[in-house]
RODO-2510 file (C-alpha; in nm, 4 decimals, decimal comma):
residues 107
     n   res          X          Y          Z
     1     m     1,2693     0,9342     6,2364
     2     n     1,2314     0,7782     5,8861
     3     h     1,3662     0,4345     6,0065
     4     l     1,1017     0,4366     6,2874
     5     f     0,8416     0,5242     6,0474
     6     e     0,9420     0,2292     5,8140
     7     v     0,9319     0,0005     6,1232
     8     m     0,5840     0,1119     6,1981
     9     k     0,4853     0,0454     5,8436
    10     k     0,6123    -0,3142     5,8550
    11     i     0,4226    -0,3828     6,1756
    12     r     0,1057    -0,2087     6,0571
    13     f     0,1385    -0,4411     5,7377
    14     l     0,1129    -0,7526     5,9752
    15     d    -0,2267    -0,6254     6,1101
    16     w    -0,3501    -0,2791     6,0672
    17     e    -0,5143    -0,2614     6,4020
    18     i    -0,2370    -0,4034     6,6095
    19     p    -0,2284    -0,2155     6,9678
    20     a     0,0873    -0,0467     7,0922
    21     q     0,0753    -0,2782     7,3905
    22     t     0,0983    -0,5858     7,1501
    23     i     0,4002    -0,4250     6,9595
    24     a     0,5742    -0,3636     7,3025
    25     t     0,5046    -0,7353     7,3915
    26     l     0,6679    -0,8386     7,0737
    27     f     0,9759    -0,6205     7,1339
    28     y     1,0027    -0,7526     7,4853
    29     i     0,9969    -1,1023     7,3857
    30     a     1,2548    -1,0401     7,0959
    31     s     1,4904    -0,8617     7,3552
    32     h     1,4363    -1,1239     7,6318
    33     e     1,4156    -1,4522     7,4491
    34     g     1,2954    -1,7320     7,6543
    35     c     1,1331    -1,5051     7,9257
    36     h     0,8461    -1,6140     8,1378
    37     k     0,5003    -1,4563     8,0788
    38     q     0,5014    -1,3224     8,4431
    39     a     0,8400    -1,1225     8,3789
    40     l     0,6896    -0,9826     8,0688
    41     e     0,3721    -0,8680     8,2407
    42     d     0,5875    -0,7318     8,5541
    43     a     0,8143    -0,5442     8,2948
    44     l     0,5245    -0,3892     8,0985
    45     e     0,3166    -0,3354     8,4052
    46     c     0,0071    -0,5356     8,2562
    47     s    -0,2390    -0,7714     8,4155
    48     p    -0,2316    -1,1352     8,3352
    49     a    -0,5344    -1,0909     8,1360
    50     s    -0,3664    -0,8189     7,9198
    51     g    -0,0432    -1,0381     7,9064
    52     s    -0,2594    -1,3260     7,7692
    53     r    -0,4439    -1,1166     7,5103
    54     n    -0,1301    -0,9756     7,3631
    55     t     0,0651    -1,2831     7,3659
    56     d    -0,2376    -1,4643     7,2067
    57     w    -0,2456    -1,1903     6,9330
    58     l     0,1313    -1,2618     6,8523
    59     s     0,1049    -1,6446     6,8859
    60     k    -0,0306    -1,8942     6,6215
    61     n    -0,3939    -1,8793     6,7657
    62     h    -0,5623    -1,5503     6,8570
    63     r    -0,8117    -1,5619     7,1224
    64     l    -1,0961    -1,4353     6,9206
    65     g    -1,0913    -1,7627     6,7118
    66     k    -0,9021    -1,6294     6,4372
    67     a    -0,5417    -1,6869     6,3263
    68     g    -0,2827    -1,5073     6,5168
    69     l     0,0257    -1,3410     6,3811
    70     d     0,2443    -1,6622     6,4534
    71     l     0,5465    -1,4299     6,5728
    72     i     0,6014    -1,6149     6,9090
    73     t     0,5611    -1,9503     7,0505
    74     k     0,4055    -2,0174     7,4164
    75     e     0,5317    -2,3249     7,5879
    76     v     0,4734    -2,4674     7,9429
    77     d     0,7882    -2,4393     8,1597
    78     p     0,8965    -2,7958     8,2203
    79     n     1,0196    -2,6869     8,5612
    80     n     0,6999    -2,5150     8,6692
    81     g     0,3820    -2,6431     8,4885
    82     r     0,2288    -2,3111     8,5819
    83     r     0,4631    -2,0803     8,4047
    84     i     0,4753    -2,0030     8,0278
    85     i     0,7940    -1,9671     7,8304
    86     l     0,7838    -1,6991     7,5372
    87     k     0,9994    -1,7280     7,2330
    88     l     1,0093    -1,5973     6,8957
    89     s     0,8840    -1,8339     6,6289
    90     p     1,0878    -1,8751     6,3188
    91     k     0,8433    -1,6228     6,1416
    92     g     0,9156    -1,3879     6,4431
    93     k     1,2808    -1,4255     6,4231
    94     a     1,2802    -1,3352     6,0391
    95     f     1,0563    -1,0274     6,1264
    96     i     1,2658    -0,9080     6,3981
    97     k     1,5690    -0,9379     6,1832
    98     e     1,3891    -0,7318     5,9074
    99     i     1,3035    -0,4788     6,1824
   100     k     1,6557    -0,4657     6,3028
   101     s     1,7891    -0,4080     5,9464
   102     t     1,5387    -0,1383     5,8917
   103     l     1,6427     0,0487     6,2098
   104     y     2,0229     0,0000     6,1637
   105     d     2,0351     0,0618     5,7891
   106     k     2,3142     0,3180     5,7490
   107     t     2,1406     0,4816     5,4530
***
């Protein structure tokens, strides 16, 4: 349990008020690199508005006019202009690597 507690501290350091649904969104994208936003919404059983709100929080530009966490990128699918592809940003990849290290540390 200590490992999970350490992970939560790292996440809360990014943003003290980050909702659990936004954390779930980050972990889904990290485990399904290059997924479509609709697949994320289906997996997390959330609305398109909620999916947008959570992915905006994790991307470079937060929906409230402030900087987002810059942990993911959102790109238009070149094969379908109505779909959004979600990937970890370089900062997001480094953060997930840190999370994995914390979770799987053998000490």
